[in-house]
C-alpha positions in Angstrom: 0.5 0.4 0.8 1.3 3.6 -0.9 0.8 6.5 2.0 2.0 9.7 1.3 3.6 11.8 4.3 2.4 15.9 5.0 5.4 17.6 7.0 7.2 20.6 7.9 10.3 21.4 8.6 12.8 23.6 9.4 15.9 23.4 7.8 18.4 24.6 9.4 19.9 21.4 11.0 19.9 19.8 7.7 22.1 19.9 4.8 18.8 19.4 2.5 16.4 16.9 2.1 17.9 14.3 0.4 20.2 11.1 1.2 23.9 12.5 1.3 26.6 10.5 2.5 28.5 12.3 4.8 26.3 14.7 6.3 22.2 14.7 8.2 18.8 14.9 5.7 15.5 15.3 6.0 15.1 12.1 4.6 17.3 9.8 6.6 16.3 11.0 10.0 12.1 10.4 8.2 13.2 7.3 7.1 14.8 5.8 10.1 11.9 7.1 11.8 9.2 5.0 9.7 11.8 2.3 9.9 12.3 1.5 13.9 7.8 2.1 14.1 7.0 0.1 11.3 9.5 -2.4 12.0 11.1 -2.5 8.3 12.8 -0.9 5.6 11.3 1.9 4.3 12.2 4.3 1.3 10.6 8.2 1.9 10.1 9.9 -2.1 9.6 13.1 -1.8 7.9 16.3 -3.9 11.0 17.8 -4.4 14.7 18.7 -3.0 15.2 21.5 -1.4 18.9 22.5 -0.5 20.2 22.8 2.4 19.0 24.9 5.3 15.5 25.4 3.2 13.1 25.5 5.5 9.7 23.8 4.3 5.7 24.5 5.7 4.5 21.9 3.3 5.9 19.4 2.2 4.6 15.5 0.5 6.4 12.4 0.7 5.5 8.7 0.0 6.3 5.7 0.6 5.9 1.3 0.5 4.6 -0.4 3.4 3.0 -3.6 4.1 2.2 -3.1 7.8 -1.0 -2.4 9.3 -1.7 0.4 11.1 -3.8 3.4 12.2 -3.5 6.7 10.7 -3.9 8.9 14.1 -1.8 6.5 15.8 1.4 6.7 13.3 0.8 10.5 13.2 1.3 10.4 17.2 3.8 8.7 17.1 6.2 10.0 14.6 5.8 13.2 15.8 7.0 11.8 19.3 9.9 9.7 17.7 11.4 12.8 15.1 13.0 15.8 16.6 11.2 19.1 16.9 12.6 20.6 13.9 10.5 18.5 12.3 6.3 18.0 12.0 4.2 15.6 10.6 0.8 17.0 9.4 -1.3 14.1 7.4 -0.8 10.7 6.0 -2.9 9.1 3.7 -3.5 6.5 1.7 -3.0 6.8 -2.3 -3.4 5.0 -5.7 -0.7 2.9 -6.6 1.3 4.8 -9.2 0.2 8.1 -7.0 4.5 9.8 -6.7 4.5 12.9 -4.5 7.2 14.4 -7.3 6.1 13.2 -10.6 2.6 13.8 -9.5 2.9 17.4 -8.4 1.0 19.8 -10.0 2.3 23.0 -8.7 5.2 24.7 -6.1 5.2 27.2 -4.1 8.2 29.1 -2.0 8.4 32.2 -0.3 11.5 34.2 0.2 11.6 36.8 3.7 13.4 39.4 3.4 14.3 41.5 7.5 14.4 44.8 6.6 14.9 45.9 10.2 17.9 44.3 12.8 15.4 41.1 14.1 17.2 38.9 16.6 14.7 36.6 17.3 14.2 35.9 13.6 17.9 36.5 11.7 18.0 32.4 11.0 14.6 32.7 9.6 14.7 35.4 6.9 17.1 37.2 4.8 18.5 40.9 6.7 18.9 43.4 4.1 20.0 46.0 5.6 20.4 49.0 2.2 16.8 50.3 1.1 15.3 48.8 -1.8 13.6 50.0 -4.4 10.5 48.2 -4.3 8.0 49.5 -7.5 10.9 48.1 -9.7 11.1 45.1 -8.2 7.6 44.1 -8.1 7.8 45.3 -12.0 10.3 42.7 -12.6 8.7 40.6 -11.1 5.6 40.6 -13.3 8.3 39.7 -16.2 9.3 36.5 -15.3 5.5 35.7 -16.2 5.6 35.9 -19.6 9.0 34.2 -19.9 9.7 29.9 -20.1 13.7 29.3 -20.2 15.1 29.7 -16.9 18.9 28.2 -17.5 20.3 31.2 -16.4 18.7 30.6 -12.5 19.3 27.3 -13.1 22.4 25.6 -11.0 25.9 25.1 -13.4 26.0 21.3 -14.3 22.1 20.4 -13.2 21.8 16.9 -14.6 17.6 18.6 -16.1 16.4 17.5 -19.9 14.8 21.4 -19.4 14.6 24.5 -18.4 11.5 24.9 -19.3 9.2 26.2 -16.2 5.8 26.9 -16.1 6.0 29.9 -13.1 2.2 31.0 -12.7 2.5 34.0 -9.3 5.7 36.4 -8.7 4.8 39.2 -7.0 6.7 40.9 -3.7 4.7 41.7 -0.3 5.5 44.1 2.8 4.3 41.5 5.8 5.5 43.9 9.1 8.9 44.1 8.7 9.5 42.1 6.3 9.2 41.9 2.7 8.1 39.0 1.1 9.0 37.1 -2.9 5.9 34.6 -3.9 6.5 32.8 -6.4 4.1 29.8 -7.9 5.2 27.5 -10.6 4.5 24.2 -12.0 8.4 23.2 -11.3 11.6 24.9 -10.3 15.3 24.0 -11.3 18.5 23.9 -9.1 19.0 27.4 -6.9 16.7 28.8 -8.9 13.9 31.1 -6.0 17.3 32.4 -4.4 18.5 33.1 -8.1 15.7 35.1 -9.1 15.4 36.9 -5.5 19.4 38.0 -6.1 18.7 39.7 -9.3 15.3 40.6 -8.6 17.6 42.1 -5.0 20.0 43.8 -7.6 17.5 45.8 -9.2 15.7 47.0 -6.1 19.5 48.6 -5.2 19.8 50.2 -8.5 22.8 48.5 -9.3 20.7 46.7 -12.8 17.4 47.6 -14.2 14.1 46.1 -15.3 14.3 46.1 -18.4 17.4 43.7 -18.2 15.3 41.1 -17.2 14.7 40.3 -20.7 18.7 39.7 -21.8 19.6 38.1 -18.8 16.6 35.4 -19.9 18.0 35.7 -22.9 21.5 35.3 -22.0 20.8 31.7 -20.1 23.8 32.4 -18.7 24.0 31.5 -14.5 27.3 34.7 -14.3 25.0 37.1 -15.8 21.6 36.3 -12.9 22.4 38.2 -9.5 23.5 36.5 -7.1 21.9 33.8 -5.2 20.5 34.9 -1.2 21.4 32.9 1.8 19.7 29.3 1.9 17.7 30.7 5.5 15.2 32.8 3.7 13.4 30.3 1.6 10.4 28.5 2.5 8.7 25.9 0.2 4.5 26.0 1.5 2.3 24.6 -1.4 2.5 21.8 -3.4 -0.8 20.8 -5.1 -2.0 16.6 -6.4 -4.5 16.0 -8.1 -7.4 14.8 -6.2 -7.4 11.3 -7.6 -4.8 10.4 -5.9 -6.1 10.2 -3.3 -7.5 5.9 -2.9 -11.2 6.4 -1.8 -11.5 4.6 1.4 
């Protein structure tokens, strides 16, 4: 039987989602917890691969098991077993072929920028001291929706078949003392959101003009785009799936 887990995690202490030989990952901690509680070797597949230090307010992963259990009991046991920086919110059975990564319809991220020094949240947002021209950053973010090929924002030497992504939403919002960039697409390339935010910040700082974004994207060159903002300000906030993946019990 195949199940979907809905979870969130603070990525500060992890070297990303995916298992790595010499570093602790969210996937490894989850697999160890499930394998212990279900008394069998459990492998999980996540909706995506967040980088080291990136957080997730909503992540999904699937796993297969022949074990029998009550959903509420396993959620309770997992939350008791897992460290404080990983929380399980839901668990439900899905169609045998349902895939957490390939069946996702969209993913959404938020990047948080602190506009003033915050001693209680310095590891949850990126502090920018300089004045930012937010209207220009907002204008530039809307230009993203008119493009498809985002190779210029992708990490070099990434093994992907296409750099095409369908960006559905991209905008800046002022939330208290934070400037937050929200972006939603069908898929994202490695490092893409952090590179986009760095490029938009360069526009906000007056280092680039809004119109420069077109030539940067056309160049398909990572060196033409802006810097990659730190991982600790990035949050995966939503992953959506077709309702048909759920098993009708």
